[in-house]
C-alpha positions as CSV (number, residue, x, y, z in Angstrom):
1,M,88.1,202.4,43.6
2,L,84.5,202.9,43.4
3,L,84.3,202.6,39.7
4,A,86.4,199.2,39.8
5,R,84.0,197.9,42.3
6,V,80.9,198.8,40.1
7,V,82.5,197.3,36.9
8,E,83.3,194.1,39.1
9,T,79.7,193.8,40.2
10,I,78.1,194.4,36.7
11,H,80.6,191.6,35.3
12,R,80.0,189.2,38.1
13,Y,76.3,189.3,37.6
14,R,76.3,189.9,34.0
15,M,74.0,192.9,34.6
16,F,74.0,194.4,31.0
17,E,74.1,193.2,27.4
18,P,75.8,195.5,24.8
19,G,73.5,198.2,23.5
20,Q,70.8,197.9,26.0
21,S,68.4,200.7,27.2
22,V,68.6,201.2,30.9
23,G,66.4,203.2,33.2
24,V,68.3,204.6,36.0
25,A,66.1,205.2,39.0
26,V,67.1,208.6,40.7
27,S,65.4,209.9,43.8
28,G,67.9,212.9,44.2
29,G,69.6,211.3,47.0
30,A,73.4,210.6,47.0
31,D,73.0,206.8,46.2
32,S,71.0,207.4,43.1
33,V,72.8,210.4,41.9
34,C,76.0,208.5,42.2
35,L,74.7,205.7,40.3
36,L,73.6,207.9,37.4
37,H,77.1,209.5,37.1
38,V,78.9,206.2,37.4
39,L,76.8,204.5,34.7
40,L,77.2,207.5,32.5
41,E,80.8,207.3,32.8
42,L,80.8,203.5,32.3
43,A,78.1,203.4,29.5
44,P,80.5,203.3,26.5
45,R,81.7,200.0,27.8
46,W,78.5,198.4,27.1
47,D,77.1,201.0,24.6
48,L,74.3,201.6,27.3
49,R,71.5,204.1,26.5
50,L,70.4,205.6,29.7
51,T,67.0,207.4,30.8
52,V,66.4,208.9,34.2
53,L,63.4,207.7,36.1
54,H,61.8,209.5,39.1
55,L,58.7,208.7,41.0
56,N,57.4,211.5,43.2
57,H,55.4,210.0,46.2
58,G,54.3,213.3,47.5
59,L,55.0,212.3,50.9
60,R,57.1,215.2,51.9
61,G,55.0,218.1,50.3
62,E,57.3,220.8,48.9
63,E,60.5,218.8,49.6
64,S,59.2,216.1,47.3
65,R,58.3,218.7,44.5
66,Q,61.9,220.1,45.0
67,D,63.4,216.5,44.7
68,E,61.5,216.2,41.2
69,E,62.7,219.5,40.0
70,F,66.3,218.7,41.0
71,V,66.1,215.5,39.1
72,R,64.6,217.1,36.0
73,R,67.4,219.5,36.0
74,L,70.1,217.0,36.5
75,A,68.9,215.0,33.5
76,A,68.8,218.0,31.4
77,R,72.2,219.0,32.4
78,L,73.5,215.5,31.6
79,G,71.6,215.3,28.3
80,L,69.4,212.5,29.3
81,A,65.7,211.9,28.7
82,A,63.7,211.6,31.9
83,A,60.4,209.9,32.7
84,V,58.8,211.4,35.8
85,R,55.6,210.4,37.5
86,A,53.8,211.8,40.6
87,V,51.5,209.3,42.8
88,D,49.6,210.0,45.9
89,V,51.0,207.3,48.2
90,A,49.3,208.8,51.3
91,A,46.0,207.8,50.0
92,S,46.9,204.1,50.0
93,P,45.4,202.2,53.0
94,D,48.7,200.2,53.3
95,N,51.8,200.9,55.3
96,L,53.4,204.0,53.5
97,E,56.8,202.2,53.2
98,Q,55.1,199.3,51.7
99,A,52.9,201.7,49.4
100,A,55.8,203.5,48.3
101,R,57.8,200.4,47.2
102,D,54.6,199.2,45.4
103,A,54.3,202.3,43.6
104,R,57.8,202.2,42.6
105,R,57.5,198.5,41.4
106,E,54.5,199.4,39.4
107,F,56.2,202.4,37.9
108,F,59.2,200.2,36.9
109,R,57.0,197.3,35.5
110,E,55.3,199.8,33.2
111,Q,58.6,201.1,31.9
112,L,59.9,197.5,31.2
113,A,56.6,196.4,29.7
114,G,56.6,199.0,27.0
115,G,60.0,197.7,25.7
116,A,61.6,201.0,26.0
117,M,64.1,199.6,28.5
118,A,65.7,196.2,29.0
119,R,66.9,196.9,32.6
120,I,66.3,199.3,35.5
121,A,69.3,200.1,37.8
122,L,68.6,200.9,41.4
123,G,71.2,202.7,43.8
124,H,71.3,200.2,46.6
125,T,74.7,200.0,48.4
126,R,76.5,197.5,50.6
127,D,75.1,199.6,53.7
128,D,71.7,198.9,52.4
129,Q,72.3,195.3,52.2
130,A,73.7,195.1,55.6
131,E,70.8,196.9,57.0
132,T,68.3,194.7,55.2
133,V,70.1,191.4,56.4
134,L,69.8,192.7,60.0
135,F,66.3,193.9,59.6
136,R,65.2,190.3,58.1
137,F,67.2,188.4,60.8
138,L,65.5,190.4,63.6
139,R,62.0,189.7,61.9
140,G,62.8,185.9,61.9
141,S,63.6,185.3,58.1
142,G,65.2,182.2,57.1
143,G,67.9,181.7,54.5
144,A,66.0,183.0,51.6
145,G,65.3,186.2,53.6
146,L,68.8,186.6,54.6
147,A,69.9,186.7,50.9
148,A,68.3,190.2,51.0
149,I,68.9,192.7,48.1
150,R,69.3,190.7,45.1
151,P,72.0,192.1,42.6
152,F,69.9,191.1,39.6
153,T,66.4,190.0,39.9
154,G,64.1,188.1,37.5
155,D,62.0,191.2,36.7
156,C,65.1,193.0,35.3
157,L,66.3,195.0,38.3
158,V,70.0,195.5,38.6
159,R,71.8,197.1,41.5
160,P,75.4,198.0,40.3
161,L,76.4,199.8,43.6
162,L,75.7,196.9,45.9
163,G,79.4,196.2,46.3
164,A,80.1,199.7,47.4
165,S,79.7,201.3,50.7
166,R,77.7,204.5,51.4
167,S,80.9,206.3,52.3
168,E,82.5,205.4,49.0
169,V,79.4,206.8,47.3
170,E,79.6,210.1,49.2
171,Q,83.3,210.3,48.6
172,Y,83.0,209.8,44.9
173,L,80.4,212.7,44.7
174,R,82.5,215.2,46.8
175,Q,85.6,214.5,44.8
176,R,83.7,215.5,41.7
177,G,81.7,218.4,43.3
178,I,78.5,216.6,42.6
179,A,75.5,217.8,44.6
180,W,72.7,215.6,45.8
181,R,69.4,216.1,48.0
182,E,68.9,214.9,51.6
183,D,65.7,213.2,52.4
184,S,64.5,214.5,55.8
185,S,62.6,211.2,56.4
186,N,65.8,209.3,56.5
187,A,66.4,210.7,59.9
188,S,63.0,210.0,61.3
189,P,63.1,207.3,64.1
190,R,59.6,206.1,63.4
191,F,60.9,203.9,60.7
192,A,62.5,200.8,61.6
193,R,65.2,200.9,59.0
194,N,66.3,204.3,60.3
195,R,66.6,202.9,63.9
196,I,68.7,200.2,62.5
197,R,70.9,202.6,60.4
198,H,71.3,205.2,63.1
199,Q,71.1,203.4,66.4
200,L,71.4,199.7,66.1
201,L,74.3,199.3,63.6
202,P,76.7,201.9,65.1
203,Q,76.1,200.3,68.5
204,L,77.1,196.9,66.9
205,E,80.1,198.5,65.4
206,R,81.3,200.1,68.7
207,E,80.6,197.3,71.0
208,W,80.7,194.0,68.9
209,N,82.4,194.2,65.3
210,P,83.7,197.1,63.8
211,A,83.3,195.3,60.3
212,I,79.6,194.5,61.0
213,R,78.5,196.0,57.7
214,E,80.9,193.9,55.7
215,T,80.0,190.8,57.8
216,L,76.4,191.3,57.2
217,A,76.8,191.8,53.4
218,R,79.1,188.6,53.1
219,T,76.1,186.8,55.0
220,A,73.8,188.1,52.1
221,D,76.3,186.8,49.3
222,W,76.5,183.5,51.2
223,A,72.8,183.1,51.5
224,L,72.3,184.2,47.9
225,A,74.5,181.4,46.6
226,E,72.7,179.0,48.8
227,E,69.2,180.1,47.5
228,E,70.5,179.8,43.9
229,Y,71.2,176.3,44.4
230,W,67.7,175.7,46.3
231,E,65.8,177.6,43.6
232,A,66.6,175.0,41.1
233,E,66.2,172.2,43.5
234,I,62.7,173.3,44.9
235,G,61.5,174.1,41.3
236,R,62.2,170.3,40.5
237,L,60.3,169.3,43.8
238,A,57.5,171.7,43.3
239,A,56.9,170.3,39.6
240,M,56.5,166.8,41.3
241,S,54.8,167.7,44.6
242,L,52.5,170.9,44.2
243,V,49.2,170.8,42.4
244,E,47.4,174.2,41.5
245,R,43.7,173.8,41.4
246,G,40.9,176.3,41.7
247,G,43.0,179.3,42.7
248,A,44.8,177.3,45.3
249,V,47.9,175.1,45.8
250,L,47.7,171.7,47.3
251,A,50.4,169.5,48.7
252,R,50.6,166.2,50.3
253,A,51.3,166.1,54.1
254,E,53.2,162.8,53.7
255,Q,55.4,164.3,51.1
256,L,56.3,167.1,53.3
257,R,57.0,164.6,56.2
258,E,59.3,162.6,54.1
259,L,61.5,165.5,52.8
260,P,64.5,166.6,54.6
261,L,63.7,169.6,56.8
262,A,65.6,172.2,54.8
263,A,63.6,171.0,51.6
264,A,60.3,170.9,53.3
265,R,60.7,174.4,54.6
266,R,61.5,175.7,51.2
267,L,58.7,173.8,49.4
268,V,56.3,175.3,51.8
269,R,57.5,178.7,51.0
270,R,57.2,178.0,47.5
271,A,53.6,176.9,48.0
272,L,52.8,180.0,50.0
273,E,54.5,182.3,47.3
274,R,52.3,180.8,44.5
275,A,49.1,181.0,46.4
276,K,49.7,184.5,47.7
277,G,51.9,185.9,44.8
278,D,54.6,187.1,47.1
279,L,56.0,186.2,50.6
280,R,55.6,189.4,52.1
281,G,55.1,189.1,55.9
282,V,55.9,185.4,56.0
283,D,58.2,184.4,58.4
284,S,60.1,181.3,59.6
285,G,57.3,180.9,62.4
286,H,54.6,180.5,59.7
287,V,56.6,178.0,58.0
288,A,57.3,176.0,61.2
289,A,53.7,176.0,62.0
290,I,52.6,174.7,58.8
291,L,55.2,171.8,58.9
292,K,54.0,171.0,62.5
293,M,50.5,170.7,61.2
294,A,51.7,168.4,58.3
295,S,53.8,166.3,60.7
296,A,50.9,164.3,62.3
297,P,50.1,161.1,60.1
298,V,46.4,162.1,60.2
299,G,44.5,165.1,61.3
300,H,42.8,168.5,60.4
301,G,43.9,172.0,61.1
302,R,44.4,175.6,59.9
303,V,47.4,178.0,59.9
304,Q,46.8,181.7,59.0
305,A,49.7,183.7,57.5
306,P,49.7,187.1,56.2
307,G,47.4,187.1,53.0
308,V,47.3,183.2,52.9
309,E,45.6,180.6,54.7
310,V,46.7,176.9,54.9
311,A,44.2,174.2,55.8
312,R,44.9,170.5,56.3
313,S,42.3,167.8,55.6
314,F,43.1,164.1,55.6
315,E,46.5,163.8,53.8
316,W,46.1,167.1,51.9
317,L,47.5,170.8,52.7
318,R,45.6,173.5,50.8
319,F,47.2,177.1,50.3
320,S,44.9,179.7,49.3
321,R,44.1,183.4,49.8
322,P,41.4,183.9,52.5
323,D,39.1,185.7,50.1
324,A,39.3,182.8,47.7
325,H,38.2,180.7,50.5
326,R,35.1,183.0,51.2
327,M,34.3,183.1,47.4
328,A,34.4,179.5,47.1
329,A,31.8,178.9,49.9
330,G,28.7,179.8,48.1
331,G,26.2,177.1,46.9
332,Y,24.7,176.6,43.5
333,R,21.6,175.0,42.0
334,L,21.4,174.7,38.2
335,P,19.1,173.2,35.5
336,A,20.4,169.9,34.2
337,P,19.2,169.5,30.5
338,V,19.0,166.2,28.8
339,P,21.2,166.0,26.6
340,G,23.6,168.8,27.9
341,T,26.6,169.6,30.0
342,V,26.6,171.5,33.3
343,R,29.8,173.2,34.4
344,V,30.1,173.1,38.3
345,P,30.9,176.7,39.5
346,G,34.2,177.2,41.2
347,T,35.8,173.9,39.9
348,E,37.0,172.5,36.5
349,I,34.2,169.8,36.6
350,A,31.7,169.3,34.1
351,I,28.7,167.2,34.3
352,S,27.4,165.7,30.9
353,L,23.9,164.0,30.6
354,E,23.1,161.8,27.7
355,L,20.1,159.5,26.9
356,I,21.0,156.3,25.4
357,E,19.0,153.5,24.0
358,I,20.3,150.1,25.5
359,A,19.9,148.5,22.0
360,E,22.6,151.0,20.6
361,T,25.2,150.0,23.2
362,L,27.6,147.1,22.8
363,E,26.7,145.9,26.2
364,P,24.0,146.8,28.8
365,P,24.9,149.5,31.2
366,D,26.3,148.4,34.4
367,S,25.0,150.0,37.6
368,V,28.3,149.7,39.2
369,Y,30.0,153.1,39.0
370,N,33.3,153.2,37.7
371,E,34.4,156.9,38.8
372,V,33.4,158.6,35.9
373,T,30.1,157.1,34.5
374,G,26.8,156.0,36.0
375,C,23.5,155.0,34.3
376,I,20.1,156.0,35.5
377,D,16.9,154.0,34.4
378,W,15.0,156.8,32.4
379,R,11.6,155.4,33.6
380,F,12.2,156.3,37.2
381,L,12.7,160.0,36.4
382,S,10.3,162.9,36.0
383,G,12.7,164.8,33.7
384,S,13.0,168.1,35.9
385,L,16.6,167.3,36.8
386,E,18.9,170.0,38.8
387,V,22.6,170.0,39.7
388,R,23.5,171.3,43.0
389,N,26.2,171.3,45.5
390,W,26.3,168.9,48.3
391,R,24.4,170.2,51.6
392,P,24.9,169.1,55.2
393,G,22.4,166.4,56.0
394,D,22.2,165.0,52.5
395,R,21.6,161.2,52.4
396,Y,21.2,158.5,49.9
397,R,21.9,154.9,49.2
398,P,24.4,154.4,46.5
399,S,24.0,151.6,43.9
400,G,25.6,148.3,45.4
401,S,25.3,149.7,49.0
402,P,23.4,147.6,51.6
403,G,21.7,151.0,53.0
404,E,21.4,154.6,53.1
405,E,24.0,156.8,54.3
406,K,25.0,160.5,54.9
407,I,27.1,161.8,52.0
408,K,29.2,163.4,54.7
409,T,30.0,159.8,56.0
410,L,31.0,158.8,52.4
411,F,33.2,161.8,52.2
412,H,35.1,160.7,55.3
413,K,35.4,157.1,54.2
414,A,36.7,158.2,50.8
415,R,38.8,160.9,52.6
416,I,37.6,163.8,50.5
417,P,39.2,167.1,51.9
418,L,36.8,169.5,53.4
419,W,37.5,172.3,50.8
420,E,36.3,169.9,48.0
421,R,33.0,169.1,49.5
422,R,31.8,172.6,49.2
423,H,31.2,172.2,45.5
424,W,30.6,168.5,45.3
425,P,28.0,167.9,42.5
426,V,24.7,166.2,43.3
427,V,22.0,165.5,40.5
428,T,18.4,165.8,41.9
429,D,15.0,164.8,40.4
430,G,12.8,167.1,42.6
431,A,13.8,166.4,46.3
432,A,15.3,163.1,45.5
433,I,19.0,162.5,44.9
434,V,19.6,160.5,41.7
435,W,23.4,160.7,41.6
436,V,26.4,162.0,43.4
437,G,29.8,162.8,42.1
438,R,32.2,159.8,42.4
439,F,29.9,157.8,44.3
440,G,27.4,157.4,41.4
441,P,23.7,156.7,40.9
442,A,21.0,156.1,43.8
443,A,20.2,152.4,44.1
444,R,16.5,153.1,43.5
445,F,17.4,155.0,40.2
446,A,20.1,152.8,38.9
447,A,19.8,151.2,35.5
448,G,19.3,147.2,35.7
449,P,17.8,144.4,33.9
450,G,14.9,145.6,31.8
451,C,16.2,149.0,31.3
452,A,15.6,150.2,27.7
453,R,16.5,153.8,27.9
454,A,19.2,155.1,30.3
455,L,20.4,158.5,31.4
456,R,24.3,158.3,31.3
457,I,26.0,160.9,33.6
458,R,29.7,161.5,33.2
459,E,31.8,163.5,35.3
460,T,35.0,165.1,33.9
461,G,37.7,167.6,35.3
462,A,38.7,168.0,39.0
463,L,37.4,170.0,41.9
């Protein structure tokens, strides 16, 4: 029965290709030991080459050392190569469970990156799936979270036992007289998953639904099919709607408002994932708060989620890591050689300065700024030019404007988001502002009739 379930799962998700090398993650517990024996029995069907992988977290002292020794002996008895690593998870500042997961992930990534393995098989069962669905539901996860443990992930992890129950696993081992190790930490109530496994799920089975584990596992199957559809749809929407710039992800509030709620939620999750790198700790409450911030026709606001900050300014939402926000806040002041190019720190912008003779141009330079080019009368400059960031209180009179204005006022009129202002380029001659990004030359310096030599300033790239 168990072998048939595993074969069905492997075929359904196309987990293996003929002749592949597969790493089998073996902790020494019942699930992973069963997985190893099952794959060894099925390996000839796909001509698989198996290697045992074991990561010793060192969290249980002598017990962890004995687990490692058990796995080494098991691999040797089965005639399989073994890759074993020891790490000090206890030294991590993170939650121990998360630190252990991160260490395993890194270990697996290294095995795959070396090219020695094409797949890594993990021993999660249907019971693990049920526990994960329930845990994520209680935490407030949406549909993507309820898809829970994926049978086959994009980083080449496969879970052939996901259709089998824990009781089937243990029955398989007992019938064949195969020994395994018991992890004492699995009984500790300090871990939320253990409380779900030993307390909540048994209570739900007794008092509500004897088949609750199967029901939860079917929920994961249903949610996974939904998410596979949405993955393609949100990929299409993200390509049209999300802009990556300066280590952040930008989205228009108007576009989020116009999308159906289901699509808007998933697009926000995609933006959060791109900005942060993962969705760990992000729940439906964070997504709802972001959509609420985007729902107003105008406004500003900020939402904090684990490891990511979302700010709104005018019609834009910016998703970024909090540390990126702090790093971007510093000012700059750079010499501006003529001719030459100055790259604006923290942006993709380059400011080029070029001295031109009016006689060499096809038409005299126009003092009206056209978004990328502005010309300054060279006679009015001392030559000691600098490029610096905009500062609160800066004022100047743009060419063609009736009077002087605060640059902050110009930002507001032009609906420049707050985060773009930090790096906004200003060219100065001593204490005087000569030119401002997008708004062009100052009126008192702008080239006009009688100008023989002009400084042409061009702005390329984006903030």
